[in-house]
C-alpha positions in Angstrom: 164.3 115.7 114.5 162.3 118.2 112.4 160.9 115.4 110.2 159.9 113.4 113.3 158.1 116.4 114.7 156.3 116.9 111.4 155.2 113.2 111.3 154.1 113.4 114.9 152.1 116.6 114.2 150.4 114.9 111.2 149.5 111.9 113.4 147.9 114.2 115.9 146.0 116.1 113.3 144.8 112.9 111.6 143.7 111.4 114.9 141.9 114.6 115.9 140.1 114.8 112.5 139.2 111.1 112.9 137.7 111.5 116.4 135.8 114.7 115.6 134.6 113.3 112.2 133.4 110.1 113.8 131.4 112.1 116.4 129.9 114.3 113.6 129.0 111.2 111.6 127.3 109.7 114.6 125.1 112.8 115.1 124.4 113.2 111.4 123.2 109.6 111.0 120.9 110.0 114.0 119.1 112.8 112.2 119.2 114.9 115.4 122.1 117.3 116.2 120.6 117.7 119.7 120.8 114.0 120.5 122.1 114.1 124.1 123.4 110.5 124.2 125.3 111.1 121.0 126.9 114.2 122.3 127.9 112.4 125.5 129.5 109.6 123.6 131.2 112.0 121.2 132.7 114.1 124.1 133.9 110.9 125.7 135.4 109.6 122.5 137.3 112.8 121.6 138.5 113.2 125.2 139.6 109.6 125.5 141.5 109.6 122.1 143.2 112.9 123.0 144.3 111.6 126.5 145.7 108.4 125.1 147.6 110.0 122.3 149.1 112.7 124.6 150.1 110.2 127.2 151.8 107.9 124.7 153.5 110.8 123.0 155.1 112.1 126.2 155.4 108.9 128.2 155.9 106.0 125.8 156.7 107.2 122.2 158.0 103.7 121.3 154.6 102.2 122.1 152.9 104.9 120.1 155.0 104.0 117.1 154.2 100.3 117.6 150.4 101.0 117.8 150.7 102.9 114.5 151.8 99.7 112.7 149.6 98.6 109.9 148.0 95.1 110.0 150.3 92.6 108.2 153.5 94.6 109.0 154.5 92.5 112.0 154.5 89.0 110.6 151.2 88.0 112.3 149.2 85.1 111.1 146.6 85.3 108.4 144.0 84.1 110.9 144.7 86.9 113.3 144.7 89.4 110.5 141.2 88.2 109.5 140.0 88.6 113.1 141.5 92.1 113.4 139.9 93.1 110.1 136.6 91.7 111.4 136.8 93.8 114.6 137.5 96.9 112.6 134.6 96.2 110.2 132.4 95.5 113.2 133.3 98.9 114.7 132.4 100.6 111.4 129.1 98.8 111.4 128.6 99.7 115.1 129.1 103.4 114.4 126.6 103.3 111.5 124.0 101.0 112.8 123.7 102.5 116.4 122.4 106.0 115.4 120.4 104.6 112.4 118.7 102.2 114.8 117.8 105.1 117.1 116.6 107.2 114.2 114.4 104.6 112.5 113.5 102.4 115.4 114.5 99.1 113.8 114.6 97.4 117.2 113.1 98.5 120.5 114.9 101.4 122.2 116.9 100.4 125.3 115.6 101.9 128.6 117.1 104.9 130.5 118.6 102.6 133.2 120.5 100.8 130.4 121.9 104.2 129.2 123.1 104.9 132.7 124.8 101.5 132.9 126.4 102.2 129.5 128.0 105.3 131.0 129.5 103.3 133.8 130.8 100.6 131.4 132.4 103.3 129.3 134.2 104.7 132.2 135.3 101.2 133.2 136.5 100.5 129.7 138.5 103.7 129.6 140.2 102.7 132.8 141.2 99.2 131.7 142.3 100.4 128.2 144.5 103.1 129.7 146.0 100.8 132.4 146.8 98.2 129.7 148.9 100.8 127.8 150.4 102.3 131.0 151.4 98.9 132.4 152.6 97.3 129.2 154.9 99.0 126.8 154.5 96.0 124.5 150.7 96.4 124.1 150.7 96.2 120.4 147.5 96.0 118.3 149.2 93.2 116.4 149.7 89.7 117.7 153.4 89.3 117.3 156.6 88.9 119.3 158.4 92.2 119.4 162.0 90.8 119.3 163.5 94.1 118.2 162.1 95.8 121.3 163.2 93.1 123.8 159.6 92.0 124.6 159.2 90.2 127.9 156.3 89.1 130.0 154.4 91.8 131.9 152.7 90.5 135.1 152.1 93.6 137.1 149.4 96.3 137.3 146.3 95.4 135.3 148.1 92.3 134.0 148.3 90.8 137.5 144.5 91.1 137.5 143.5 89.6 134.1 145.6 88.4 131.2 144.0 90.8 128.6 143.0 94.1 130.2 143.0 95.8 126.8 140.4 93.4 125.5 138.4 93.8 128.7 138.5 97.6 128.2 137.5 97.3 124.5 134.6 94.9 125.4 133.2 97.3 128.0 133.4 100.1 125.4 131.6 98.1 122.7 128.8 97.1 125.0 128.7 100.3 127.1 128.7 102.6 124.1 125.7 100.8 122.6 123.8 100.9 125.9 124.5 104.6 126.3 123.2 105.3 122.8 120.1 103.2 123.6 120.6 101.0 120.5 119.7 97.3 120.7 121.1 96.8 117.2 124.4 98.4 118.3 124.5 96.1 121.3 124.2 93.0 119.2 127.1 94.2 117.0 129.1 95.1 120.1 128.5 91.6 121.5 129.7 90.1 118.2 132.9 92.1 118.4 133.4 90.8 121.9 133.1 87.3 120.5 135.8 88.1 118.0 138.1 89.3 120.7 137.5 86.1 122.7 138.4 84.1 119.6 141.5 86.2 119.2 142.6 85.5 122.8 143.0 81.8 122.1 145.3 82.4 119.1 147.3 85.1 121.0 147.9 83.0 124.0 149.0 80.0 121.9 151.6 82.2 120.1 152.9 83.8 123.3 153.1 80.5 125.2 155.1 79.1 122.3 157.5 82.0 121.5 157.7 84.3 124.5 159.9 83.1 127.4 158.1 83.0 130.7 154.5 83.2 129.3 153.6 79.7 130.2 154.4 80.5 133.9 152.4 83.7 133.6 149.4 81.6 132.5 149.7 79.6 135.7 150.1 82.8 137.8 147.1 84.8 136.3 144.3 82.3 135.8 141.6 84.6 134.3 141.7 85.8 130.7 139.0 88.5 130.6 136.7 88.5 133.6 138.1 87.9 137.2 136.7 84.7 138.8 134.6 83.9 135.7 136.9 83.3 132.7 
């Protein structure tokens, strides 16, 4: 019990340091510690990370442990590992390029109305990402069948709305964050990451339809993958 508490504490400390460090890096790269948009994004990021970690710790520790799995530890395919690494690399590029673009003006600055839209998209992304975790205890970051946890199809809550609410939330965050920061360069990287998520959806659905009982029926029940009435 004591060792578990120590590990949990270390996880929270590491996550807190990561969230705060990322925010500090964003502001430092911008060259302006008074950058309002950077502070807004930083406060949102730290708050969102803290809320998700605390909720998982108290409400679904099994899912928290699952989401701490390292890529390659769940038997997922090499193709999916490559996509996941691509998304992670894209996020790193997104964090670096967005403030540098604002600082050096590589591409035209996005207008104020775009920043307002970015705030709205961030809030929407937060909602769908949280609902995906709250509604689905099997919402692993790895594309795998969690046989040891008795995985079964989830078709309620956000999963009765679209098949991949977590990817919907992430897409809104990638695009909304860049809009909020006013970076066209960051927006292009964000759209590229959305493209990788769309590519991942095809492989994930193929695996689940093949190996998870009831998923083929779920595909017929919920028609839209990412955007209701669109796709």
